[in-house]
TORPADREN-227447 format. One line per 5 residues: number of its first residue (from 1); their letters; for each residue x, y negated, z of C-alpha. Coordinates in Angstrom, 2 decimals. Each point is the difference from the previous one (the first is absolute). Layout:
// residues N
NUM	A	X:Y:Z  ...;
This chain:
// residues 330
1	MLEAA	-31.12:-10.74:6.13  3.51:2.03:0.61  -1.28:1.68:3.14  -3.41:1.36:-2.23  2.33:1.09:-2.68;
6	FSHAI	2.57:1.73:2.18  -3.09:1.83:1.89  -1.37:0.82:-3.67  3.54:1.51:-0.99  0.37:2.12:3.01;
11	DKVKK	-3.10:1.29:-0.50  0.79:1.11:-3.28  3.14:1.65:1.20  -1.82:2.07:2.58  -2.08:1.33:-2.71;
16	LDTYD	2.48:1.00:-2.49  -0.34:3.74:-0.89  2.19:2.60:1.63  0.97:1.61:-3.18  0.54:-3.46:-1.91;
21	FDHVV	1.95:-1.19:2.92  2.42:3.45:-0.09  0.16:-0.54:-4.04  0.85:-4.11:-0.23  2.10:-0.33:3.55;
26	LATSY	1.67:3.34:0.62  0.48:1.80:-3.06  0.80:-2.79:-2.18  2.27:-1.30:2.31  2.13:2.80:0.65;
31	SEGVW	0.26:0.67:-3.75  1.45:-3.54:-0.46  2.04:-0.32:2.93  -2.02:-2.92:1.75  -0.86:-0.10:3.65;
36	EAFTF	-3.78:0.90:0.24  -0.32:-2.88:2.38  1.00:-2.61:-2.90  -2.58:1.72:-2.45  -2.79:-0.31:2.81;
41	QRIAQ	1.18:-3.72:0.29  -0.37:-0.68:-3.64  -3.75:1.80:0.01  -0.94:-1.94:3.04  1.13:-3.24:-1.56;
46	ILYDD	-2.05:0.67:-3.08  -3.22:0.79:1.90  0.77:-3.39:2.16  0.62:-2.31:-2.71  -3.27:1.30:-1.72;
51	AIHFE	-1.97:-0.02:3.02  1.35:-4.01:0.35  -1.46:-0.35:-3.46  -3.21:1.77:0.87  -0.57:-2.21:3.36;
56	MVRQN	0.58:-3.36:-2.11  -2.84:1.33:-2.48  -2.31:1.11:2.87  0.31:-3.40:1.96  0.01:-2.07:-2.88;
61	YVPQL	3.71:-1.11:1.00  0.96:-2.08:-2.76  -2.28:-2.87:-0.07  0.20:-0.75:3.72  4.04:0.53:-0.34;
66	NKDLR	0.19:-2.66:-2.90  -2.09:-2.54:2.05  2.00:0.22:2.87  3.41:-0.32:-2.39  -1.31:-3.27:-1.48;
71	VSKKI	-0.44:-1.46:3.47  3.39:1.22:1.20  1.63:-1.41:-3.13  -1.60:-3.61:1.13  1.66:0.51:3.35;
76	RELEF	3.31:1.14:-1.37  0.13:-3.13:-2.09  -0.29:-2.58:2.70  3.72:-1.24:0.85  1.39:-1.54:3.15;
81	KHVVL	3.34:-2.10:0.01  2.55:1.38:2.91  3.67:0.61:0.21  0.80:3.52:-0.79  3.21:1.15:2.16;
86	SSPYT	-0.05:3.61:-0.83  -1.94:2.53:-1.88  -2.24:1.74:2.63  -2.33:2.31:-2.21  2.43:2.87:-0.88;
91	EKFKL	-2.52:2.91:0.38  -0.71:-0.24:-3.81  3.64:0.74:-0.44  -0.09:2.59:2.36  -2.79:1.54:-1.81;
96	RHQEF	1.71:-0.24:-3.33  2.66:1.92:1.15  -2.09:2.51:1.28  -1.92:0.32:-3.58  3.59:0.46:-1.56;
101	YLDGS	1.71:2.35:2.64  -0.76:2.88:2.24  2.24:-0.30:3.12  2.23:2.89:0.98  -1.48:0.18:3.39;
106	VINPL	-3.19:1.51:-1.86  1.66:2.17:-2.65  2.98:1.78:2.30  -2.05:1.37:2.88  -2.68:0.96:-2.67;
111	HFPVE	2.53:1.69:-1.82  -1.01:-1.54:-3.47  1.39:2.00:-2.92  3.49:-1.92:-1.59  -1.65:-1.43:-2.96;
116	NGDIF	0.40:-2.92:-2.62  0.32:-3.26:1.92  1.36:1.16:3.00  2.70:-2.70:1.53  2.90:1.10:1.74;
121	EIIRG	2.81:-1.66:2.08  3.81:0.61:0.17  2.16:-1.38:2.66  3.48:-0.25:-0.82  1.89:-1.69:2.95;
126	KEKLQ	-1.72:-3.35:0.28  -1.36:0.27:-3.69  -3.51:1.13:-0.44  -0.88:1.08:-3.33  -3.70:0.68:-1.37;
131	FILIG	-0.82:2.26:-2.81  -3.51:1.03:-1.36  -0.56:3.59:-1.58  -1.42:-0.03:-3.44  -1.33:2.63:-1.84;
136	QECDL	-3.22:1.52:-2.02  -2.63:1.41:2.77  -0.09:3.27:-1.61  3.48:0.78:0.03  0.35:-1.03:3.45;
141	AIRAD	-3.04:2.22:1.03  0.81:3.12:2.42  -2.41:2.96:-1.03  -0.96:2.53:2.98  -1.14:2.28:-2.86;
146	GKGKP	2.15:1.53:-2.34  -2.57:1.58:-2.07  0.76:3.72:1.14  3.71:-1.15:-0.31  1.54:-0.15:3.59;
151	EKEGI	3.32:-1.42:-1.41  -1.96:-3.36:-1.11  -1.88:-0.64:3.51  1.38:-3.23:1.87  2.11:-1.06:-2.81;
156	RKLQV	-0.50:-3.11:-2.57  1.04:-0.61:-3.65  2.55:-2.47:1.08  2.96:0.98:1.95  1.76:-3.62:-0.36;
161	GTLLR	-1.35:-2.90:0.80  0.44:-3.83:-1.02  0.32:-2.67:2.40  0.12:-3.94:-0.69  1.52:-2.35:1.84;
166	IDHAV	-2.18:-2.74:1.69  1.96:-3.33:-0.03  -1.22:-2.84:2.42  1.55:-2.90:-1.73  0.22:0.59:-3.93;
171	GLDKH	-3.21:-1.47:-1.18  -2.41:1.09:-2.42  2.13:0.85:-3.43  -1.70:-1.67:-3.26  0.91:3.08:-2.15;
176	GHNFQ	-1.50:2.57:2.04  2.98:1.38:1.63  -1.92:0.12:3.36  -3.09:-0.04:1.41  -1.52:-2.17:3.13;
181	LDYFI	-1.20:1.59:3.48  -2.21:-2.87:1.07  -0.08:-0.76:3.88  2.51:2.31:0.62  1.94:-1.27:2.78;
186	LDTWK	-1.93:0.03:3.34  -0.76:-3.45:1.86  1.37:-2.14:-3.10  -2.04:1.93:-2.74  2.68:-0.75:-2.48;
191	PAWVE	-0.01:2.23:-2.90  3.11:2.82:-0.80  0.95:0.89:-3.43  0.30:3.52:-1.46  3.13:0.58:-2.07;
196	FNNPV	-0.38:2.10:-2.88  3.76:-0.22:-1.53  1.83:2.35:2.57  -2.28:3.10:0.93  1.37:2.30:2.81;
201	FVDLN	-0.38:3.50:-0.74  -0.70:2.32:3.05  -0.58:3.55:0.97  -3.78:0.12:1.39  0.51:2.74:2.32;
206	FLDLT	1.63:-2.59:2.13  -2.42:-2.70:-0.68  -2.88:2.31:0.96  1.55:0.43:3.49  -1.67:-3.48:0.70;
211	AFHPD	-3.47:1.75:-0.41  0.56:2.22:2.67  1.45:-2.40:2.78  -2.53:-2.12:1.86  2.38:-3.17:-0.25;
216	GLAQL	0.68:0.88:-3.79  3.47:0.98:0.82  1.72:2.33:-2.32  1.24:2.30:2.62  -0.50:3.58:0.44;
221	TLTEE	1.26:2.84:2.76  0.48:3.28:-2.05  -0.42:2.04:3.20  -2.81:-1.40:0.90  -3.70:0.63:-0.94;
226	LENIN	-2.47:-3.00:-0.83  -1.35:-1.17:3.39  -3.79:0.42:-1.29  -0.61:1.53:-3.56  -3.38:-0.97:-0.03;
231	HLSFA	1.09:-3.69:-0.61  0.86:0.91:-3.21  -2.34:0.86:-3.09  0.22:3.64:-1.74  2.09:-1.55:-2.69;
236	WEKRY	2.72:-1.63:2.32  -0.02:2.80:2.24  1.63:2.04:-2.98  1.89:-3.06:-0.91  1.65:0.05:3.62;
241	IRIKE	0.79:3.65:-0.34  1.54:-0.57:-3.45  2.27:-2.96:0.93  1.12:1.86:3.20  0.82:3.06:-1.82;
246	HLQTQ	1.98:-2.07:-2.76  1.96:-2.17:2.40  1.08:3.11:2.27  1.25:1.52:-3.34  1.83:-3.19:-0.85;
251	INAAR	1.53:-0.59:3.25  0.93:4.00:0.36  2.15:-0.53:-3.44  1.42:-3.49:1.33  1.04:1.55:3.33;
256	IKIKL	2.10:2.78:-2.02  1.83:-2.77:-2.16  0.63:-1.85:3.61  1.44:2.91:1.39  2.47:0.39:-2.95;
261	VKGKH	1.35:-3.71:0.40  3.48:-0.55:2.15  1.93:-2.80:0.76  -0.49:-3.30:1.61  -2.51:-1.57:-2.47;
266	KNKLI	-2.56:2.91:0.98  -2.35:-2.30:1.66  0.21:-2.77:-2.95  -0.92:2.89:-2.61  -3.02:1.50:2.04;
271	PDLLP	-2.42:-2.43:-1.32  0.69:0.58:-3.80  -0.32:3.40:0.73  -3.61:-0.38:1.40  -3.02:-0.13:-2.28;
276	TFAFL	-0.48:-3.13:-1.69  -2.93:-2.30:0.03  0.59:-2.37:-2.51  1.23:0.48:-3.23  2.64:-1.75:-1.75;
281	ENLLS	0.11:-2.75:2.76  1.31:0.16:3.51  -3.12:-1.45:1.64  -0.18:2.53:2.99  2.24:2.69:1.82;
286	LTYKD	-2.05:2.67:1.61  1.20:0.97:3.49  -0.33:3.47:1.54  0.22:0.60:3.63  -1.43:2.45:2.35;
291	DTISL	-1.94:1.98:-2.82  -1.66:-3.54:-0.80  0.12:-1.85:-3.42  -0.39:-3.68:0.06  0.11:-2.79:-2.44;
296	GIQRI	0.09:-4.08:1.03  -3.58:-0.06:-2.04  -3.53:-1.10:1.20  -3.44:-0.38:-1.62  -1.16:-3.04:0.90;
301	KRLRS	-3.26:-0.59:-1.75  -1.68:0.31:-3.52  -1.01:-1.89:-2.68  -3.62:0.53:-0.69  -1.79:1.07:-3.24;
306	PYSKN	-0.61:-1.32:-2.15  2.98:-2.18:0.35  2.41:2.98:0.15  -1.42:1.05:-3.44  0.51:-3.27:-1.25;
311	LLDKF	3.66:-0.08:1.23  0.43:3.48:-1.50  -1.59:-1.11:-3.45  2.32:-3.30:-0.18  2.82:2.32:0.95;
316	TRYQS	-1.01:2.40:-2.82  -0.27:-2.51:-2.65  3.47:-1.89:1.03  1.68:3.68:-0.58  -1.50:0.43:-3.35;
321	RGADA	0.76:-3.75:-1.11  1.59:-0.39:-3.26  3.00:-1.84:-1.15  0.69:-1.88:-2.97  3.10:-0.01:-2.24;
326	HDFAK	2.22:-2.56:0.62  0.01:-2.79:-2.31  3.12:0.07:-1.61  -0.27:-3.48:-2.13  0.53:-2.00:3.24;
């Protein structure tokens, strides 16, 4: 049935009218800053889902399936006494992890845009810190089309992003002060928790660098061009140009300040004169050497939708929670 549905969907895609394709995939994607491949994948998924349902009707699939399921249920209910030394069936946990998360080995080489639910790792000495980006999707979107205003191309509404700390040991808070990430830790498949009470605000110009690096590293050489601009969508090609110009301006300003610093403490002061990644918190220090900007942060995976949307919703409700007046009679 799946093979027949797939073949039917492929046939539908091939017969898609040229003008419809131009409008639906090319024009609307460019206007909204969405990679055309994502829009095409979305259309293909719609056609495939409908084709599966069509085949279920055509093949009278439901009665036969339910008949086989009833037999399977009887077999499953048979029990055998045996000593369980380990849990050999772990594929179910891997599948659940895969349902929740998209790995960095996929999103980084494909240069997926930085968006709500992206998970980052910072290594500071022996310490590994993990954070998740939270933000409304439209505010994080990058538009290629400035609607006749070039100064709006390649920018987003948000310039400051919110990172929430991921904790591996705290446990779920009954008051809703955190969010559970199920099956988060590889191999053990244990959960982790997103902490709501200590958000970190960061410059998205730096965080966006992870989308340009095939390993998800926040790194950019200002004197080099991107190796292959065709790896990027129209919107993120313009984003790359804007970030490079912005960071070059900031570095030039920092160089002027550094030249004015004298004395033996100059090297200690240089990090404070370079552009800041995180506001109000010393999370990371930018390094600048041989025209290369580097931050010790890497995009490692993404929390898939709808789980990322659930996280955003719960964090928004946490931020808007009310506080009752204290009981002065106690």
